[in-house]
N, C-alpha and C positions, 0 to 999 in steps of 0.2 A: 537747248541744243547744247550738245557736248562736243569738244573737239577730240579727236585719237590722239593719243600720245605716241609719236614714232618711236619705234623700238630703238635702243642704243646700240644694238649689234644688227648686222645685216640678217635676214631671215634665215639664211643657209647656216651661217655661223650659230645663230640661236639654236637652230634644229640639231647641229652636230654637239652642242652642249648638252641639250635635253636627251639625246641618244646616249651620250657618254654616262650622264647621270643614272638613266634609268637602267643602263646595262650593269652599272656598278651595283644599284640597289637590287638588281635582280640576281645577282651573282654572290651568293653567300661566302664562297671561297674569296672572292675578292674583297669583301667587307671584313673577313678575319685577318686578310693580310693587312689591311691598312689600319686594323686595331692595334696590330703590333709595330708596323713600320711608322706610324705617325709619330708615337711616343718616342720611339727610338730615333728617328730623325731629329726632333725637337731636343732631346737629350744630347745627341751629338753635337749639335750646334751650340748649345750651352756648354758643353764641355771644351770645346774648342775655344770659345772665347774665354774661358775662365782659365784656361792651362797654358795658352801661348805664351812663352816667355815669362812665366809666373815668378820666376827668380830674378827679375828686374823691376826695382833695382835692388842690389845687395845691400841694402841699408834697412836698419830698423825704423820703419815709417809709422808716425803718430803714435799711437797705444801700443805698437808692437814691442816698443822699448820696455813694457811691462810684461805683456802677455808671453812673448817669446821666450825671455830669460826665465820668468816664473814657471812657465809649461816645462822648460828643459829641466830646471832644477827638481820640479815636482815629479816628473817622469824617472829622475835617476833616484831621489831620495824619498819620495812618497808624499813631500810637501814642498811649497815654494821656500826658496832660501834667499836671504839677502845677498847683495852683491855690491863689489867695490865702486867708487864713485866714477870710476873711468870704464865701467863695464861694456858699456854699448860699443866704443871704438876697439876694444880688445875682443869682444865676442864676434863682432862682423870680421875681424881681421883673421878668426879661426881660434884664437885663444879662449875656448869656451868653458872649460872646467875650472872656472874662477870664482864660483859661488862660495860663500863663507860657511855654508852648513847651518847658520842659524836661521830659525824660522822667521819668515817674512809676513808682514801683516797685509794680506790681501781682502779685497771687499767683495769678491764675488765666489760663488761656490766652485767646487773643483772642476765639474764635468767638462766644461769647454776647454780648460788647461790640459786636462787628461787627453783630449781628442788632438789638441794641437801637439801634444808632446808625443803621440803616436806617430805623426807625420814626422818629426824630428827624429825619432828613434829609427824610422825606415830610412831615411836620406842622410842623416847624421846632422849635428847641430851645426857645421859650418856652411850648410846648404840653405840658401834664402828659399829654393824650391821645397825643402823639407819643413821650413818655418810654416809655409802657406798650402801645402798640398791638402791638408785635411779640410781646410776651408773651401778649396775648390770643390774636393769629392763633395762634401754635404752641400754645398752651393748647387751643385750640378743635379743633385739627388732631390733638391728642393724643387728644382723645375719639373722633374718626373713626378714628384708628389702633386705638384699643382695639376699637372695633366690627369692623374688618378682621381684628384677630388673633382675636378671639374667633369670628368667622365661620370661619377656617380651623381653628380648634381644635373646632369644634361642627356646622358647616354648619346652624345653627338661626339663624332670624331671632330668635325670642324670646330666646334665650340672648344673642345679640350685642347686642340692645337693651337687655337688662337691664344686662349688664356695662357697656357704654358709657354708659347712662342713669345708673347708680350714680355714675360718675365724673363726669359732667356736672353733678350737683346737689351733689357733695360740696364742702364748704368749702375743704378743702386745695387741691384743684384749682382752685376758683374764685379764691381769694386770690392763690395764686403765678401765676395768669394776668392779675392785676390790678395786680400791682407788677412794677418792672423789676429783678429779680433774675434771676439766672442758671439757677435749679434747674428752671423750666418747659422751658427749652430743652434741658437735660441730660436730662429725662424724655422729651421728644419722641424725640430720639434712640435713646434705650434701648429705647422699644418699638418703633421703627422696625427697630432691629437684630433683634429677637427675632422680628419679624414676618418679615423676610427669612429668618431661620434657618428658621423653620416652612416657608416656601415652598421652601427649599433641601431640607429633609428628604423633602417630597413628591416633587420633581422628581428628587432622587438616588435615592430607592427605586425609583421607576418606571423609571429607566435601567437600575439594577442588574438588577431582574427583566426587562427586555427583553433586556439582554444574555447573560444565562443561558439565556432561553428561546430564543435564537437557536442554542444547543448543546445540544438536548435529549439525554437519555440519557448524557452525560458525567459523570465524576466531577470536580468543580470544586475542585482543590486551591488555587488561587489565583483571586481575582476581578479583575474589570477595574479599572484606575486611572482615575479620574474628574478630568480636569482642567477640563472645561468645567462650571463651577457658578458662573453669573452671580449667582445669589441670595445665594450664601455671598460673593462679591466684594462685593456690595451691603451685607451683613452688615457687615463689614470696614470698608466705608466709613462706614456709619452709626455703629458703635462708634468709628472714628477721629473722626467730628464730636463724638460725646460727650466723648471725652476732650479735644477741642479746647475745649470749653465748661468742664469740671471734669474733673480727674485721676480722679476716682472712676469715671469711663467706661472706664478701664483694667481694673476689675474685670468690667466687662460684655464686653469683648473677651475676657478670659480665659474667662468663663462660655459664651460663644457658641463659642468654640474648643473648650472640653471638651464642649460638648453635641454639636457635629458629630462629634467624634471618637467618643464614646461611640455615637451614634446609627447611625454608620457601622459600627463593631464589631457591634452588635446586628443591623443589617440583613444583614451578611455571615453572621452566624451563621444567622439565619432562613431565608436561601436555601441553606444546606447547603455553605457554603464550608468545606473541610476545615482549612485554615490560617488560619481567620478571625481569631484574635489577632494574629498577624503581619501578616496581610493589613491588618487595621485599622491598624497602624503605618505600613505603607507608605502608605495612603491618607491617614491623619493628616499625614505630612510633606507630602504635597502640599496638604491642606487649609490647613496653616499658610502655604504659600507664596501660596495664594489669598487667605487672610483677612488676614495681618498686615501685609504691605509696602503695601498700598492705605491701611489704616489709618494707617501712618506718614506716607503722602505727604499723606493729607487734614489730618493734625495739623500738618506743617510748613507746608502751604498757609495754614493760618490764621495763621501767624506772617509771612505775606508783607508785611504793612505794616511790621512792625517790620525785616524782612531788608532791605527795599528802600528805607528811609529812614534817615537818619543821627542823628535826635534821640531815639530810645528809649533806655529806661534800659539801661545797660551796653553800649549799642551800639558805642560807640567806645572802650571801655576795652582796653587792650592785653592780650593773654593769652599767657603763655609756657607753652606745652603741651609734653607729651613723650608718647611711645608712639603708639596709634592716633589718639589726639586730634588730634594735631599733623599728621595727613594731611588734616584738613578744613578748608575754607576759614576765614578768621578770622571772618567773620560767624557761621558754625555753632559756632566754638568759643567765641565769646562767648555765643551762644544757650544753649550747655551750661552755662557758669559762671551764667547767669542761673536756669537750671532748678536748678542745686544750691542756689541761694538759695532759690528757690521751695520746695523740697523741705524744706530746714531750717526754714523758717518754718511749713509745714503739720505736721510731726511735732512740732514744740515749741510749738504755739499753745496756752497754758494761762492766757490771760488770763481773769480772772472776768468774767462777764457775768450779768446778774440773770435773764435768759431762757435761760440755757444749759441743755441737757438731754442727758445721756450716752444712748447709744444703748440700754442696758438699759430706760430709762424710756419709750421710744417706743412699745411694744406697749400700755402702760398710759394713754398719753395723759396723762402728769403734769403737763407743762409745755410748753404750747403759746406760740407766740411772739406777743407783742403787737408789731405792726407800727406801729400809730398809735392814740393817743388824744388827745381834745380836748373841751373842754367849754365851752360858752357859756351866759351867761344868757339869758332871754327877751329879745328885741327886739335882741340884739347880731348882728352879722354875718348878718342874714337869718334868725335864729331865731325862729319862730314859735309853739314848744310854750311853755305857760304855765309850765311847771316848769323850763325851760331846755333845752338840747339837747346830748346825748352823742353824740360820732362816735368809733367805734372800728373798728380793722380787726386781726382776730385770726386768725391762720393755723390755727386748730383745725379738724380734720377734722369732719365729721358724726359725732357720737359714736357713734350706732347703727351706721351704716356702718363705722366703724372698729373698734369692739370685735368686732362680728359677723365682719368680715374677719379679725381676729386668730384667732378660734375657728375660721373656715371654713379658715384656712391650716393649723392644727395637723390638723383633721379631713381635710384634703386629703393631708397627710403621711401620716397613718395609712392612708387610703385607697390612696395610692401603693403603700406597703409591702404591702398586700394583694392588689392587683389590676396593678400595674407598668403602669399606664396612661401612654403617653408624653405625652398632653396634660397631665396632672397635673406631669409630670416638667418641662415647659416653664415652667409657672407657679411651680413651687418653685424652679427654678434662676434664675428672674427675682427671686424674693424673696430667695434666698440672695446673689446679685450685689449687691443695693442695700441690704441690711441687715447681713448677717454681718460684712463688713470693717469696720463702723464699731465693732463690738464689741471690735477690737484697740486701740481708742484711748480707753480709758476716762477718761483725764485731760484729752483735747483738749478745747477749747471748741467744741461743735457744738450744733446746734438741731433741734428738733422738725420744722421746715418742710423738713429734708431728706428727710423721708418722703415727700414727693410723689413721688420716684423709685419708691418702693414701692407706691404707691397703684393703679397699673394691674394689678398683679398681685395685689394685696389683693381687688380688686373681682372679678378673674377667680375667684379661690379662692372667694370669697362667692357667686359665681353658680353654681359647679359644686356648692356646698352646697346652694343653693336649689333646683337643678334636680332633686337628689336628693330633697328634701323634696316638690318637686311631684309626684314620681312615686309618693309614698305612703310615709309612714314607717310602721314596723311597728305594726300594730294600728288603723290608720286608712286610710281609702279614699284614691284618687288625687284625688277631687275635694276631699277635705278637706285634703290637702298644697297644693292649688293656692290654696285659699282662705287658708291659712296663709301662703303666699309672697305673694300679693296684699296681704294685711293688712301684711305685713311692708314691702312696698315702698311702700304708701300712707304708713306711719309714717316711713319713710325721707324721704319728699317733704315730710312735714308738719314734721318737724325741720329740714329745710334751709330750709324757709319761713319758721320760726320764727329761725333763725340768720342768714338773708342780710342782714339790716340791718346785722349787726357783722361781716359779712365785707365789705361793700361800703362800710363808712364812712358810711352814712346816718345823719342826724340822728335820734336817739330819745330818750325821756325816760331819765333815769339810773336809775331804778327798772326800766326794761325790760332796759337793759343789764346790771344787777345780776342779773337772772333768768338770764342766761347762764353764771354763774359757779357752775357744779355743784359743782366742787371748789374748795377753797381755794387750791391750787397754780394754778389758771387765771387768776387776777388778776395 
């Protein structure tokens, strides 16, 4: 004997919901409207959260002390310059043209600084808004890219809106879009590369099917070799741009290449090509030619300012090279020597830092990075709160979204082993490329905010898990699952509203700031 589960909504209300849904699905014009309106609304919300009072504080917070000044001098000179020892105070006071003109040793490629410099050129070097506007634009664009990637994984407006909405309101995405650091640009190009890879998968599969359908009844020992793959070319360019921001983009290039080779192999097996393993090797060599050279070109192009000027670090140092390196122009030989120094720095960076967080801690959210903290007494510097004002910028993610995303990623891995869904493979590949390499450097000085590159794939994993809950968990109705998902999303938005003041550096009472330190390691 079974007991009927009473509906969570009155029958009349449920009927209205069903009618509204059926009417929407039956109206193609309404669907077309929402296909444009949904991403526009989510992107608008993301832009507002990232742009409100972005010039506050008018100080160089955390590593802006390097990136803002280096970006400005690079924009003016073509290369980063060294600065006087008291440069921070003078720069924020408006005395900006005090760089020495002597090339500075920087340890990241130029593209991120070029993009920051463009914002500075637009608003002026004395404007904190100018320092950060490029990060805000690219952070907002990343939210839209997550929507587009989610759409091509699901073809669902609701799914895509939830995934992009989660990253739109998450604190890690917000903070890294409000400070002039490199990681939000890296994240943008990573998501762009994976979106292009998904588009390539669909186009290549269609072309493979069409080529074999043109020869019905034949035994296909070998498949066609596909050179015309513009989306894979675009993915290579995007991965090259990611590498031109930070070298961790190299892992993304490798991940996209492996993904392309594996999906090509599986597609050839699916259509019945007899020699599909060797056929995939042949196609893989072609894919390498399509994918990798363009990434090298994009990467080298980012160094054009250093290559075509004479003042950059190591630019005029004589190089006595042998072997293949001696065949290159002197400028490229010097660039290679410079890269050797950069590599030595990155693998040997073990400088103690109070906010350092090894990669094994990241899933647990043990040590988020404090970007800025300042306290004023009442009546000082415009503080109107009787108990004084505390301003803080913490790069902590929304804890609910983060921890749920980690759990959802494990769930997605289990589901992938069970059902081998290609969409799960995309998300898991993105997570692997943006997280696993950092585990190889347990002693290196790294920070929790690097996980902003993981965030798009975490919210996609979480959205896949929420979709399964919405379809009805065991022993509960579909409507019950939908109510659970809705309650979870409302909780996420509420927690983000609670945290937003300490993501945006808004003045709050000290005790309010203390309420956000749920773990002792968060201080």
